[in-house]
C-alpha positions in Angstrom: 45.7 -11.4 -17.5 44.3 -11.0 -13.8 43.5 -7.0 -14.1 41.1 -8.2 -17.1 39.5 -10.8 -14.8 39.2 -8.4 -11.8 37.2 -6.0 -14.4 35.4 -8.7 -15.8 33.9 -9.7 -12.2 33.7 -6.0 -11.5 31.5 -5.3 -14.2 29.4 -8.2 -13.7 28.8 -7.2 -10.2 27.8 -4.0 -11.0 25.4 -5.4 -13.4 23.9 -7.3 -11.0 23.4 -4.4 -8.6 21.7 -2.4 -11.4 19.4 -5.2 -11.8 17.9 -5.2 -8.6 17.2 -1.3 -8.4 13.9 -0.6 -6.8 13.4 -4.3 -5.3 14.0 -3.4 -1.7 10.9 -4.7 -0.3 9.4 -8.2 -1.1 5.9 -9.2 -0.3 4.5 -12.5 0.2 1.0 -11.4 -0.5 0.4 -12.5 -4.3 0.1 -9.7 -6.7 -3.4 -8.6 -7.8 -4.8 -6.1 -10.0 -5.9 -2.8 -8.2 -7.2 0.1 -9.6 -9.8 2.5 -7.4 -10.3 5.6 -8.3 -12.8 7.9 -6.2 -13.7 11.4 -5.2 -12.5 12.2 -2.2 -15.0 15.4 -1.0 -17.9 13.5 -2.6 -17.7 10.3 -1.2 -14.9 10.0 1.3 -14.7 13.4 2.7 -13.1 12.1 6.0 -10.3 11.3 4.3 -9.2 15.2 3.9 -8.2 14.8 7.3 -5.4 13.4 8.8 -5.1 9.5 10.5 -8.3 8.4 9.0 -8.7 5.4 6.7 -11.1 3.9 4.3 -11.0 0.1 3.6 -12.2 -1.0 -0.3 -13.2 -4.8 -0.5 -14.6 -6.9 -3.0 -17.5 -7.9 -0.6 -18.0 -4.1 -0.1 -18.5 -3.1 -3.5 -19.5 -4.1 -7.3 -16.1 -4.3 -9.0 -17.5 -3.2 -12.2 -19.5 -0.4 -10.5 -19.3 2.9 -12.2 -20.7 6.4 -12.4 -19.5 9.7 -12.8 -17.9 10.7 -9.7 -16.7 7.2 -8.0 -15.2 4.2 -10.1 -13.9 1.2 -8.6 -12.5 -1.4 -10.7 -10.4 -4.1 -8.6 -9.5 -4.1 -5.1 -6.1 -6.0 -5.0 -5.7 -9.3 -3.2 -7.5 -9.0 -0.1 -9.2 -5.5 -0.4 -7.1 -2.1 -0.1 -6.8 0.4 2.9 -6.0 3.9 2.3 -4.8 6.0 5.1 -4.7 10.0 5.0 -1.1 10.4 6.7 0.5 14.0 7.3 2.6 15.0 4.3 6.4 15.2 4.9 6.4 17.6 1.6 6.4 21.4 2.2 4.8 21.9 -0.9 1.8 19.8 -0.2 -0.8 22.5 0.7 -3.4 20.0 1.9 -1.1 18.6 4.5 -2.3 15.2 3.7 -0.5 12.3 1.6 -2.1 9.1 1.0 -0.8 5.8 1.5 -2.6 2.4 0.5 -1.9 -1.0 1.3 -3.3 -4.3 0.8 -5.8 -5.9 3.4 -4.5 -9.3 3.3 -2.3 -10.0 6.3 1.2 -11.2 5.4 1.3 -13.7 8.2 -2.0 -15.5 6.9 -1.8 -15.2 3.5 -5.7 -15.6 2.9 -7.4 -12.8 1.0 -10.5 -13.3 3.3 -8.4 -12.5 6.5 -7.9 -8.9 6.4 -6.7 -6.5 8.5 -8.9 -3.7 9.6 -8.0 -0.4 11.1 -8.4 0.2 15.5 -10.2 2.4 16.8 -7.3 4.9 17.5 -6.8 4.9 13.4 -3.0 4.5 13.8 -3.0 0.7 13.8 -4.3 -2.1 11.3 -5.0 -5.6 13.1 -5.4 -8.9 11.5 -8.6 -10.3 12.4 -7.2 -13.8 12.9 -3.8 -13.7 14.5 -3.6 -10.6 15.9 -1.0 -9.0 14.0 -0.7 -5.1 14.3 0.9 -2.6 11.7 2.0 0.9 12.4 0.1 3.0 9.6 1.9 6.2 11.1 5.1 4.7 9.8 6.1 6.7 6.7 4.1 4.5 4.2 5.8 1.4 5.7 3.0 -0.1 7.7 5.6 -1.6 9.6 4.7 -4.8 12.0 4.2 -3.2 15.4 3.8 -6.6 17.1 4.3 -10.0 16.1 3.2 -12.7 14.8 3.7 -11.0 11.3 7.3 -10.4 10.2 6.4 -8.4 6.9 5.0 -4.9 6.6 1.7 -4.7 4.8 1.9 -4.9 0.8 2.2 -1.3 -0.6 0.3 0.3 -3.7 0.3 3.4 -5.3 -2.0 6.1 -4.2 -2.1 9.5 -5.8 -4.4 12.5 -5.6 -4.9 15.0 -8.1 -7.6 17.5 -7.6 -10.4 15.8 -6.0 -9.7 12.5 -7.3 -8.0 10.1 -5.6 -6.5 6.8 -7.5 -4.8 3.6 -6.0 -3.1 1.1 -8.3 -0.8 -1.6 -7.6 2.8 -1.6 -6.6 5.0 -4.7 -7.5 8.0 -5.4 -5.2 9.0 -2.0 -4.2 
């Protein structure tokens, strides 16, 4: 009888662990729809270079704007910061890997209080509390100095040909 309970408990624990897969980081920044699609060479050629970034906020663009080469539909909770990082993939011939983050500071949780890239391009800094986030930390945007205890909320960023697409990423 004891062996039956042992197997039942082990099976229950494995089931719980399997259900948690892919949820390694929780962000307190609320989920919001993100869909940005842009033509890099035409509108944002600086993003072809490592260490450069671009910010997309609802204040800067019309969320229903559409034309042939540049389509922005939704910019998340506080806006989206796209960072061009060095690629760790040897098959990536451009050498650039795109990372995207919500611009809402996780310490403030106000969509109108944003992080912006500093003059070095390596850090994003909260305009209110001064929290700094290391954009060069391999896709983590790790909190480099307090008061924030969380990293920036991540989004998916993929480039196919000339087109960069950013979409939301929930509780990765």
